[in-house]
VOLUM-485519 format. One record per residue (C-alpha): residue in one letter; x, z, y. Coordinates in steps of 0.05 Angstrom, whole numbers, padded with zeros to 5 digits, always signed. Last residue first. Example, Ala and Ser with C-alpha at 12.3 -4.5 7.8 and 13.67 -1.06 7.14 Angstrom:
S+00273+00143-00021 A+00246+00156-00090 
END
This chain:
P+00297+00078-00424 R+00293+00128-00370 M+00246+00117-00317 F+00261+00110-00246 E+00269+00037-00253 H+00196+00030-00278 D+00187+00000-00350 G+00127-00044-00351 D+00054-00030-00366 P+00033-00016-00290 D+00073-00083-00277 L+00087-00081-00201 N+00147-00042-00208 D+00201-00083-00179 I+00156-00108-00123 H+00146-00033-00108 F+00215-00021-00101 N+00227-00084-00059 L+00179-00061-00011 E+00214+00006-00005 S+00282-00027+00006 A+00253-00080+00051 I+00230-00022+00095 D+00298+00016+00093 A+00331-00053+00113 L+00280-00064+00172 S+00301+00009+00194 R+00249+00060+00198 G+00209+00093+00254 Q+00161+00049+00292 R+00172-00009+00240 Y+00140+00031+00187 I+00075+00041+00226 E+00071-00032+00239 L+00086-00050+00167 V+00025-00002+00144 R-00016-00040+00192 E+00006-00106+00164 L-00011-00079+00091 F-00078-00056+00114 A-00093-00125+00140 R-00068-00156+00071 A-00118-00106+00033 L-00174-00128+00078 V-00162-00203+00055 D-00152-00176-00017 D-00221-00142-00018 P-00253-00202+00010 I-00293-00192+00072 K-00369-00206+00072 A-00382-00151+00124 T-00413-00108+00075 R-00353-00119+00027 G-00308-00099+00087 E-00349-00035+00099 Q-00344-00018+00023 L-00272-00036+00026 A-00258+00007+00086 A-00296+00070+00059 Q-00254+00063-00007 M-00190+00055+00034 H-00208+00117+00073 K-00220+00160+00010 G-00156+00132-00017 S-00116+00146+00041 I-00138+00219+00043 E-00126+00232-00029 F-00056+00201-00028 A-00035+00240+00033 S-00059+00305-00003 S-00119+00340+00012 M-00118+00421+00020 
END
């Protein structure tokens, strides 16, 4: 059984390859994906909840930094 992360990763890699073939930069395609994600979020989540989710990811952008769910 595939996880949500595995399924999304497989489709993201395929989309990136298709984008490269069409000469669309990865970051432009990623921005388009982010907009689609936000469309889905807005269908069932409050703006405050979406902002909280995005802020969590912003606060944890540094892969080598301390994450707020980690203990010192």
